[in-house]
C-alpha positions as semicolon CSV with decimal commas, in nm:
position;residue;x (nm);y (nm);z (nm)
1;M;18,666;-1,548;26,043
2;K;18,629;-1,773;25,740
3;R;18,447;-2,101;25,804
4;K;18,642;-2,422;25,744
5;I;18,532;-2,645;25,460
6;R;18,368;-2,955;25,608
7;V;18,400;-3,283;25,418
8;L;18,254;-3,622;25,502
9;V;18,473;-3,904;25,369
10;A;18,314;-4,249;25,351
11;K;18,366;-4,600;25,224
12;A;18,035;-4,733;25,096
13;G;17,925;-5,091;25,069
14;L;18,142;-5,393;25,136
15;D;18,464;-5,241;25,001
16;G;18,724;-5,289;25,276
17;H;19,018;-5,109;25,114
18;D;19,044;-4,775;25,291
19;R;19,408;-4,668;25,251
20;G;19,329;-4,424;24,968
21;A;19,035;-4,274;25,156
22;K;19,254;-4,222;25,463
23;I;19,529;-4,061;25,254
24;V;19,281;-3,821;25,095
25;A;19,118;-3,746;25,431
26;A;19,457;-3,666;25,585
27;A;19,556;-3,443;25,292
28;L;19,226;-3,252;25,314
29;R;19,273;-3,215;25,691
30;D;19,631;-3,096;25,646
31;S;19,508;-2,833;25,398
32;G;19,285;-2,685;25,668
33;M;18,956;-2,863;25,601
34;E;18,750;-3,026;25,871
35;I;18,709;-3,398;25,800
36;I;18,446;-3,640;25,923
37;Y;18,562;-3,993;25,839
38;T;18,281;-4,245;25,877
39;G;18,491;-4,555;25,824
40;L;18,417;-4,877;25,639
41;R;18,095;-5,043;25,527
42;Q;17,865;-4,743;25,532
43;T;17,525;-4,761;25,363
44;P;17,411;-4,475;25,141
45;E;17,146;-4,396;25,405
46;M;17,410;-4,374;25,679
47;I;17,628;-4,149;25,462
48;V;17,353;-3,902;25,373
49;E;17,226;-3,890;25,731
50;A;17,578;-3,824;25,864
51;A;17,632;-3,551;25,603
52;I;17,313;-3,376;25,711
53;Q;17,389;-3,414;26,082
54;E;17,746;-3,287;26,039
55;D;17,640;-2,998;25,810
56;V;17,912;-3,075;25,557
57;D;17,993;-2,894;25,235
58;A;18,087;-3,213;25,052
59;I;18,061;-3,590;25,063
60;G;18,362;-3,782;24,932
61;I;18,304;-4,148;24,849
62;S;18,591;-4,389;24,785
63;I;18,495;-4,695;24,581
64;L;18,726;-4,970;24,465
65;S;18,470;-5,252;24,460
66;G;18,303;-5,179;24,127
67;A;17,976;-5,075;24,293
68;H;18,005;-4,711;24,183
69;M;17,710;-4,733;23,940
70;T;17,487;-4,840;24,230
71;I;17,628;-4,642;24,523
72;F;17,656;-4,293;24,368
73;P;17,304;-4,291;24,216
74;K;17,157;-4,418;24,544
75;I;17,328;-4,142;24,743
76;L;17,211;-3,882;24,488
77;S;16,856;-4,016;24,515
78;L;16,862;-3,997;24,895
79;M;17,004;-3,645;24,882
80;K;16,723;-3,542;24,647
81;D;16,460;-3,707;24,869
82;K;16,590;-3,510;25,167
83;N;16,617;-3,183;24,969
84;V;16,993;-3,175;25,011
85;D;17,097;-2,973;24,709
86;D;17,378;-2,767;24,860
87;I;17,621;-3,052;24,934
88;L;17,870;-3,168;24,672
89;L;17,890;-3,542;24,608
90;F;18,233;-3,633;24,469
91;G;18,458;-3,932;24,493
92;G;18,723;-4,152;24,355
93;G;18,863;-4,495;24,306
94;I;18,871;-4,740;24,022
95;I;18,601;-4,614;23,786
96;P;18,602;-4,671;23,408
97;E;18,601;-4,363;23,185
98;E;18,255;-4,431;23,041
99;D;18,110;-4,458;23,392
100;L;18,275;-4,130;23,493
101;N;18,077;-3,955;23,220
102;I;17,747;-4,123;23,310
103;L;17,783;-4,038;23,680
104;S;17,876;-3,679;23,595
105;E;17,562;-3,646;23,381
106;Q;17,356;-3,776;23,675
107;G;17,490;-3,499;23,900
108;V;17,794;-3,647;24,071
109;G;18,081;-3,400;24,104
110;K;18,433;-3,475;23,993
111;L;18,552;-3,833;24,032
112;F;18,923;-3,878;24,085
113;T;19,088;-4,196;23,964
114;S;19,378;-4,370;24,136
115;G;19,701;-4,173;24,126
116;T;19,543;-3,827;24,124
117;P;19,758;-3,583;24,323
118;T;19,582;-3,485;24,645
119;A;19,649;-3,119;24,556
120;D;19,406;-3,158;24,265
121;I;19,133;-3,277;24,502
122;I;19,204;-2,997;24,749
123;N;19,193;-2,731;24,477
124;Y;18,871;-2,874;24,333
125;L;18,696;-2,865;24,672
126;K;18,815;-2,513;24,753
127;E;18,699;-2,387;24,414
128;W;18,362;-2,566;24,436
129;V;18,289;-2,434;24,786
130;S;18,389;-2,078;24,690
131;N;18,148;-2,094;24,394
132;H;17,864;-2,244;24,601
133;P;17,839;-2,043;24,923
134;R;17,604;-2,181;25,187
135;N;17,379;-1,981;25,416
C-alpha cells in the first residue's frame, strides 16, 4: 500500500488571514494527502518541531504579512540545525517576484502566489515527493 503524502500547513507570525491556507489544505486533503494544519500565529520553532513530530513530507507556509524574507530563512535555518534535509519547505501568498527568486536560491521550494490553481500545488507536491523518496 502506498503511503499518503503528509503535509504540514501553517500560518507563521502575526498574519491572521488564513482563508487561503485553509483552501489549500482542503484541496490537498481532497486529493488524498494527509494534512496537519497548525493554525494561526505559529513560530518557526513550533512549525519545524511539529513537522518533525508529525513526520511530514512537506511544510507549506502561507504568508500575506510581508514577513516572508524573515520567516522562510528562519525555518530553513532551524531545519538545517536539526538535520532535516528530507522535508520540502514550500509556500505561498503575496510575495514579490524578486523575493521569490532569492528564497528559491536559499533553498525554499516553489512559492505559489495568490490565484494559483490548487491543482498546480497538488501536482507539484506529488512530483516532488515521487522524486524524493523517504526511508
